[in-house]
LUMMAR-831602 format. One record per residue (C-alpha): residue in three letters; y, z, x. Coordinates in pm, whole numbers, always signed. Layout:
% residues N
+-----+--------+--------+--------+
| res |  north |     up |   east |
+-----+--------+--------+--------+
| ala |      Y |      Z |      X |
...
+-----+--------+--------+--------+
//
This chain:
% residues 357
+-----+--------+--------+--------+
| res |  north |     up |   east |
+-----+--------+--------+--------+
| met |  +9938 |  +7336 |  +7829 |
| asn |  +9956 |  +7717 |  +7865 |
| thr |  +9691 |  +7719 |  +8141 |
| thr |  +9874 |  +7448 |  +8336 |
| leu | +10205 |  +7625 |  +8282 |
| ser | +10058 |  +7961 |  +8388 |
| ile |  +9913 |  +7819 |  +8710 |
| gly | +10240 |  +7646 |  +8791 |
| leu | +10437 |  +7968 |  +8733 |
| val | +10204 |  +8172 |  +8954 |
| leu | +10225 |  +7915 |  +9235 |
| ala | +10605 |  +7894 |  +9207 |
| thr | +10640 |  +8273 |  +9217 |
| leu | +10410 |  +8306 |  +9518 |
| trp | +10587 |  +8025 |  +9703 |
| ala | +10931 |  +8181 |  +9650 |
| leu | +10795 |  +8525 |  +9742 |
| leu | +10638 |  +8407 | +10070 |
| ile | +10941 |  +8202 | +10176 |
| ala | +11175 |  +8500 | +10120 |
| leu | +10930 |  +8741 | +10281 |
| phe | +10906 |  +8538 | +10601 |
| ala | +11275 |  +8439 | +10609 |
| val | +11427 |  +8788 | +10608 |
| pro | +11317 |  +8903 | +10960 |
| ser | +11465 |  +8586 | +11114 |
| ile | +11791 |  +8634 | +10924 |
| val | +11810 |  +8999 | +11035 |
| tyr | +11748 |  +8897 | +11398 |
| ile | +12016 |  +8626 | +11395 |
| ala | +12266 |  +8851 | +11215 |
| his | +12231 |  +9120 | +11482 |
| leu | +12238 |  +8861 | +11759 |
| lys | +12562 |  +8705 | +11630 |
| asn | +12711 |  +9035 | +11510 |
| leu | +12720 |  +8919 | +11144 |
| leu | +12705 |  +9276 | +11015 |
| asp | +12860 |  +9479 | +10734 |
| ala | +13048 |  +9780 | +10871 |
| pro | +13060 | +10098 | +10657 |
| asn | +13394 | +10177 | +10486 |
| asn | +13531 | +10441 | +10250 |
| arg | +13346 | +10287 |  +9953 |
| ser | +13017 | +10222 | +10130 |
| val | +12701 | +10420 | +10076 |
| his | +12535 | +10291 | +10394 |
| val | +12625 | +10448 | +10729 |
| ser | +12514 | +10187 | +10985 |
| leu | +12590 |  +9822 | +11062 |
| thr | +12370 |  +9609 | +10835 |
| pro | +12336 |  +9232 | +10779 |
| arg | +12466 |  +9103 | +10443 |
| leu | +12286 |  +8768 | +10431 |
| gly | +11976 |  +8863 | +10230 |
| gly | +12078 |  +8619 |  +9960 |
| val | +11996 |  +8335 | +10200 |
| ala | +11629 |  +8439 | +10192 |
| val | +11624 |  +8487 |  +9813 |
| leu | +11773 |  +8146 |  +9755 |
| ala | +11558 |  +7972 | +10017 |
| gly | +11257 |  +8086 |  +9817 |
| phe | +11419 |  +8006 |  +9483 |
| phe | +11547 |  +7658 |  +9572 |
| ser | +11230 |  +7540 |  +9744 |
| ala | +10992 |  +7672 |  +9477 |
| leu | +11199 |  +7536 |  +9189 |
| thr | +11232 |  +7186 |  +9333 |
| ile | +10860 |  +7170 |  +9413 |
| phe | +10707 |  +7315 |  +9096 |
| ala | +10957 |  +7295 |  +8809 |
| pro | +11059 |  +7011 |  +8577 |
| leu | +11432 |  +6969 |  +8638 |
| ala | +11523 |  +6866 |  +8283 |
| asn | +11742 |  +7036 |  +8021 |
| gly | +12010 |  +7149 |  +8264 |
| val | +11794 |  +7283 |  +8547 |
| gln | +11910 |  +7010 |  +8787 |
| gln | +12274 |  +7095 |  +8712 |
| leu | +12192 |  +7466 |  +8746 |
| leu | +12072 |  +7394 |  +9101 |
| ala | +12394 |  +7208 |  +9177 |
| gly | +12601 |  +7502 |  +9052 |
| cys | +12390 |  +7741 |  +9259 |
| ile | +12456 |  +7540 |  +9574 |
| leu | +12832 |  +7555 |  +9510 |
| leu | +12822 |  +7932 |  +9466 |
| phe | +12588 |  +7972 |  +9761 |
| phe | +12853 |  +7837 |  +9997 |
| val | +13127 |  +8043 |  +9828 |
| gly | +12919 |  +8359 |  +9874 |
| leu | +12817 |  +8266 | +10228 |
| lys | +13179 |  +8222 | +10334 |
| asp | +13272 |  +8555 | +10175 |
| asp | +12987 |  +8731 | +10356 |
| leu | +13093 |  +8581 | +10689 |
| val | +13474 |  +8591 | +10682 |
| thr | +13576 |  +8738 | +10340 |
| ile | +13765 |  +8525 | +10089 |
| ser | +14010 |  +8608 |  +9810 |
| val | +13914 |  +8682 |  +9450 |
| ala | +14099 |  +8363 |  +9348 |
| lys | +13880 |  +8145 |  +9573 |
| lys | +13564 |  +8311 |  +9442 |
| phe | +13684 |  +8251 |  +9086 |
| leu | +13750 |  +7884 |  +9167 |
| gly | +13393 |  +7849 |  +9293 |
| gln | +13264 |  +8005 |  +8971 |
| leu | +13485 |  +7771 |  +8768 |
| leu | +13342 |  +7465 |  +8943 |
| ala | +12980 |  +7584 |  +8912 |
| thr | +13030 |  +7665 |  +8544 |
| gly | +13192 |  +7327 |  +8484 |
| val | +12890 |  +7149 |  +8632 |
| val | +12641 |  +7310 |  +8392 |
| met | +12867 |  +7301 |  +8086 |
| leu | +13014 |  +6952 |  +8119 |
| met | +12729 |  +6766 |  +8289 |
| ala | +12431 |  +6932 |  +8115 |
| asp | +12598 |  +7064 |  +7796 |
| val | +12462 |  +7412 |  +7858 |
| arg | +12664 |  +7631 |  +7623 |
| ile | +12644 |  +7882 |  +7339 |
| thr | +12674 |  +7682 |  +7016 |
| ser | +12629 |  +7958 |  +6757 |
| leu | +12671 |  +8335 |  +6716 |
| gln | +12396 |  +8346 |  +6453 |
| gly | +12621 |  +8495 |  +6187 |
| ile | +12771 |  +8781 |  +6394 |
| phe | +13094 |  +8881 |  +6214 |
| gly | +13027 |  +8589 |  +5981 |
| ile | +13049 |  +8336 |  +6267 |
| gly | +12784 |  +8066 |  +6275 |
| thr | +12827 |  +7737 |  +6459 |
| leu | +13118 |  +7753 |  +6704 |
| pro | +13384 |  +7479 |  +6722 |
| ile | +13327 |  +7283 |  +7041 |
| gly | +13642 |  +7411 |  +7217 |
| leu | +13559 |  +7772 |  +7134 |
| ser | +13199 |  +7711 |  +7240 |
| tyr | +13306 |  +7596 |  +7587 |
| gly | +13559 |  +7878 |  +7626 |
| phe | +13316 |  +8148 |  +7515 |
| thr | +13038 |  +8011 |  +7736 |
| phe | +13272 |  +8014 |  +8036 |
| val | +13357 |  +8382 |  +7975 |
| val | +12986 |  +8467 |  +7941 |
| ile | +12888 |  +8291 |  +8266 |
| val | +13172 |  +8439 |  +8471 |
| gly | +13119 |  +8784 |  +8314 |
| ile | +12747 |  +8803 |  +8389 |
| thr | +12788 |  +8649 |  +8735 |
| asn | +13041 |  +8914 |  +8835 |
| ala | +12850 |  +9196 |  +8666 |
| ile | +12553 |  +9134 |  +8897 |
| asn | +12790 |  +9097 |  +9193 |
| leu | +12956 |  +9431 |  +9116 |
| ile | +12635 |  +9630 |  +9068 |
| asp | +12516 |  +9538 |  +9418 |
| gly | +12616 |  +9874 |  +9565 |
| leu | +12293 | +10056 |  +9654 |
| asp | +11982 |  +9963 |  +9849 |
| gly | +11753 |  +9779 |  +9609 |
| leu | +11970 |  +9815 |  +9298 |
| ala | +12085 |  +9457 |  +9236 |
| gly | +11742 |  +9320 |  +9328 |
| thr | +11565 |  +9559 |  +9092 |
| ile | +11798 |  +9476 |  +8802 |
| val | +11766 |  +9101 |  +8870 |
| leu | +11387 |  +9139 |  +8874 |
| ile | +11381 |  +9322 |  +8539 |
| ile | +11618 |  +9079 |  +8366 |
| ser | +11458 |  +8760 |  +8500 |
| gly | +11110 |  +8891 |  +8421 |
| thr | +11201 |  +8966 |  +8060 |
| leu | +11380 |  +8635 |  +7999 |
| gly | +11102 |  +8447 |  +8179 |
| tyr | +10843 |  +8599 |  +7945 |
| tyr | +11035 |  +8474 |  +7642 |
| phe | +11066 |  +8122 |  +7784 |
| tyr | +10695 |  +8122 |  +7865 |
| gln | +10596 |  +8240 |  +7517 |
| tyr | +10842 |  +8050 |  +7300 |
| gly | +11004 |  +7782 |  +7518 |
| gly | +10788 |  +7489 |  +7411 |
| ser | +10861 |  +7150 |  +7560 |
| thr | +11239 |  +7207 |  +7557 |
| tyr | +11284 |  +7544 |  +7726 |
| ser | +10958 |  +7623 |  +7910 |
| asn | +11100 |  +7491 |  +8239 |
| tyr | +11337 |  +7790 |  +8235 |
| ala | +11028 |  +8008 |  +8275 |
| phe | +11006 |  +7843 |  +8621 |
| val | +11370 |  +7931 |  +8691 |
| ala | +11295 |  +8295 |  +8610 |
| ala | +10966 |  +8296 |  +8804 |
| cys | +11122 |  +8143 |  +9118 |
| leu | +11406 |  +8395 |  +9105 |
| met | +11156 |  +8680 |  +9066 |
| gly | +10953 |  +8561 |  +9363 |
| gly | +11255 |  +8526 |  +9592 |
| thr | +11388 |  +8865 |  +9483 |
| leu | +11054 |  +9039 |  +9537 |
| gly | +11030 |  +8903 |  +9891 |
| phe | +11382 |  +9025 |  +9963 |
| leu | +11325 |  +9370 |  +9811 |
| arg | +11051 |  +9434 | +10066 |
| tyr | +11336 |  +9479 | +10318 |
| asn | +11613 |  +9599 | +10087 |
| phe | +11490 |  +9932 |  +9954 |
| his | +11636 | +10243 | +10118 |
| lys | +11692 | +10240 | +10408 |
| ala | +11769 |  +9871 | +10382 |
| ser | +11748 |  +9649 | +10689 |
| ile | +11947 |  +9381 | +10502 |
| phe | +12180 |  +9356 | +10200 |
| met | +12189 |  +9083 |  +9936 |
| gly | +12558 |  +9011 |  +9994 |
| asp | +12773 |  +8782 |  +9779 |
| thr | +12553 |  +8492 |  +9890 |
| gly | +12277 |  +8640 |  +9676 |
| ser | +12452 |  +8843 |  +9407 |
| leu | +12687 |  +8564 |  +9293 |
| val | +12408 |  +8307 |  +9269 |
| cys | +12161 |  +8550 |  +9109 |
| gly | +12424 |  +8646 |  +8852 |
| phe | +12495 |  +8279 |  +8782 |
| ile | +12125 |  +8202 |  +8734 |
| leu | +12083 |  +8499 |  +8498 |
| ser | +12387 |  +8390 |  +8296 |
| ile | +12234 |  +8045 |  +8240 |
| leu | +11898 |  +8202 |  +8151 |
| ala | +12072 |  +8427 |  +7897 |
| ile | +12262 |  +8135 |  +7741 |
| gln | +11949 |  +7922 |  +7712 |
| phe | +11764 |  +8222 |  +7567 |
| ile | +12030 |  +8253 |  +7295 |
| glu | +12013 |  +7878 |  +7228 |
| met | +11633 |  +7897 |  +7213 |
| gly | +11675 |  +8165 |  +6945 |
| asn | +11904 |  +7932 |  +6749 |
| ala | +11653 |  +7649 |  +6766 |
| ala | +11318 |  +7824 |  +6734 |
| gly | +11360 |  +7987 |  +6393 |
| leu | +11114 |  +8260 |  +6496 |
| pro | +11151 |  +8618 |  +6366 |
| ser | +11112 |  +8756 |  +6719 |
| leu | +11419 |  +8555 |  +6828 |
| ser | +11629 |  +8602 |  +6516 |
| ala | +11868 |  +8838 |  +6698 |
| ser | +11872 |  +8661 |  +7036 |
| pro | +12244 |  +8732 |  +7115 |
| ala | +12194 |  +9108 |  +7071 |
| ile | +11859 |  +9099 |  +7256 |
| ala | +12031 |  +8920 |  +7546 |
| leu | +12297 |  +9194 |  +7558 |
| gly | +12022 |  +9457 |  +7568 |
| ile | +11835 |  +9276 |  +7846 |
| leu | +12158 |  +9270 |  +8051 |
| phe | +12264 |  +9621 |  +7947 |
| val | +12300 |  +9804 |  +8280 |
| pro | +12517 |  +9548 |  +8466 |
| leu | +12728 |  +9474 |  +8156 |
| phe | +12775 |  +9844 |  +8079 |
| asp | +12872 |  +9920 |  +8438 |
| thr | +13123 |  +9635 |  +8463 |
| ser | +13280 |  +9704 |  +8122 |
| arg | +13313 | +10073 |  +8202 |
| val | +13475 | +10036 |  +8545 |
| phe | +13713 |  +9763 |  +8426 |
| leu | +13825 |  +9983 |  +8135 |
| leu | +13869 | +10291 |  +8357 |
| arg | +14074 | +10092 |  +8610 |
| met | +14301 |  +9945 |  +8343 |
| leu | +14350 | +10285 |  +8176 |
| ala | +14456 | +10417 |  +8518 |
| gly | +14711 | +10135 |  +8549 |
| lys | +14516 |  +9953 |  +8821 |
| ser | +14387 |  +9599 |  +8848 |
| pro | +14037 |  +9568 |  +8696 |
| phe | +13935 |  +9406 |  +9026 |
| ala | +14064 |  +9694 |  +9243 |
| pro | +13756 |  +9838 |  +9421 |
| asp | +13670 | +10206 |  +9375 |
| lys | +13372 | +10444 |  +9356 |
| asn | +13355 | +10467 |  +8977 |
| his | +13049 | +10249 |  +8930 |
| val | +12763 | +10410 |  +8743 |
| his | +12548 | +10423 |  +9059 |
| his | +12829 | +10607 |  +9243 |
| arg | +12854 | +10862 |  +8961 |
| val | +12477 | +10920 |  +8951 |
| leu | +12464 | +10953 |  +9331 |
| ala | +12743 | +11212 |  +9313 |
| leu | +12517 | +11430 |  +9097 |
| gly | +12284 | +11468 |  +9394 |
| leu | +12020 | +11203 |  +9328 |
| ser | +11891 | +11001 |  +9622 |
| gln | +11950 | +10626 |  +9646 |
| ile | +11588 | +10550 |  +9555 |
| asn | +11592 | +10783 |  +9254 |
| thr | +11924 | +10640 |  +9137 |
| val | +11785 | +10285 |  +9153 |
| leu | +11468 | +10392 |  +8969 |
| leu | +11670 | +10576 |  +8704 |
| leu | +11898 | +10278 |  +8634 |
| gly | +11601 | +10040 |  +8636 |
| leu | +11420 | +10266 |  +8388 |
| leu | +11731 | +10281 |  +8169 |
| asn | +11745 |  +9900 |  +8158 |
| val | +11375 |  +9878 |  +8071 |
| leu | +11411 | +10135 |  +7791 |
| val | +11707 |  +9948 |  +7641 |
| ile | +11507 |  +9623 |  +7657 |
| val | +11216 |  +9790 |  +7476 |
| phe | +11461 |  +9922 |  +7214 |
| val | +11624 |  +9586 |  +7134 |
| ile | +11287 |  +9407 |  +7123 |
| lys | +11126 |  +9677 |  +6907 |
| phe | +11413 |  +9682 |  +6658 |
| ser | +11508 |  +9313 |  +6669 |
| tyr | +11432 |  +9293 |  +6296 |
| leu | +11746 |  +9499 |  +6230 |
| gly | +11960 |  +9199 |  +6323 |
| asn | +12246 |  +9132 |  +6562 |
| leu | +12512 |  +9362 |  +6418 |
| ala | +12291 |  +9672 |  +6400 |
| leu | +12159 |  +9618 |  +6755 |
| ile | +12506 |  +9554 |  +6900 |
| gly | +12631 |  +9868 |  +6723 |
| gly | +12345 | +10064 |  +6877 |
| leu | +12420 |  +9928 |  +7225 |
| leu | +12790 | +10014 |  +7191 |
| ala | +12700 | +10367 |  +7077 |
| leu | +12465 | +10407 |  +7373 |
| gly | +12731 | +10281 |  +7613 |
| leu | +12988 | +10524 |  +7471 |
| ala | +12741 | +10814 |  +7493 |
| leu | +12653 | +10731 |  +7854 |
| ser | +13022 | +10700 |  +7949 |
| thr | +13094 | +11038 |  +7793 |
| leu | +12797 | +11193 |  +7972 |
| leu | +12909 | +11048 |  +8307 |
| gly | +13262 | +11180 |  +8252 |
| ile | +13138 | +11529 |  +8164 |
| ser | +12903 | +11536 |  +8464 |
| gln | +13185 | +11424 |  +8695 |
| glu | +13412 | +11704 |  +8570 |
| trp | +13131 | +11957 |  +8612 |
| lys | +13064 | +11839 |  +8967 |
| glu | +13434 | +11865 |  +9057 |
| arg | +13448 | +12221 |  +8919 |
| gln | +13140 | +12312 |  +9122 |
| gln | +13308 | +12180 |  +9437 |
| ile | +13625 | +12381 |  +9366 |
| val | +13423 | +12700 |  +9313 |
| ala | +13225 | +12637 |  +9633 |
| ala | +13547 | +12587 |  +9830 |
+-----+--------+--------+--------+
//
């Protein structure tokens, strides 16, 4: 079983990788030919016209590999349907720009497909704050918030060359390992979902690291975020069902695996609301903007944030025996410490600029 599964996962990853690798140059050529380019603005880090359709290559690899190699049971078929919905939402936004409300509607429809048609949802909080099995209405509502939250967290962190792709690679690789090791007959097909996403992302990253010849765009970041949200939910549910010590704190482990995008989104939303602005109002307060402002290069910023995510993952896995509450408390403390450090460094940088002037 494991040998067959391993061979299938390797083939699926290679297929997705090669499809994405060969698709990107054609997409770049067509984007320049048809002037489908992202122009720099006051929030941009890039300085030249660049195509935004890299997600097309990622998802070409992902879709084709998954449908060829993976069993489509236990919600994977509905996951694909939701991905297709969000693909067209993201594609339209990359080409002509659409409102936040229309993007939210697309996310609502995609989430409805997996929740209502495949019953993919969080059914238990494993005793966090004394909460065990969730009432069905609360289960659906909480799952919806989780899917939309993670989807948009990946979308929002896509601000530097290679950043979103690197974070997607780390998260999908970690979750994929767990599905491979502990998925059994019920959840092992989600190892294919993770592997196909890794392959497509790797092929894309070949062209996306600084200086990028193509960006992921909403076409890629929305769908990648959606896929990761479903992987995280099924990981938590696998922890509920498996009864294994290594998965006894699966909700907190999932938060740790997703730490960097969730920390970044929570922080910028809070800062915007404290400033009296809409949480969706764009600005340059993302963690990657703040690290860049300290003088690090784009590549070093991406590597630093990727390393941070890996270290947090190692922490939550190493100390999973402490349980959900202790791990969540540790993650909140880390987030608060990092926010404080970013605030102090920003003030120091501003003072340095005033002195230099």
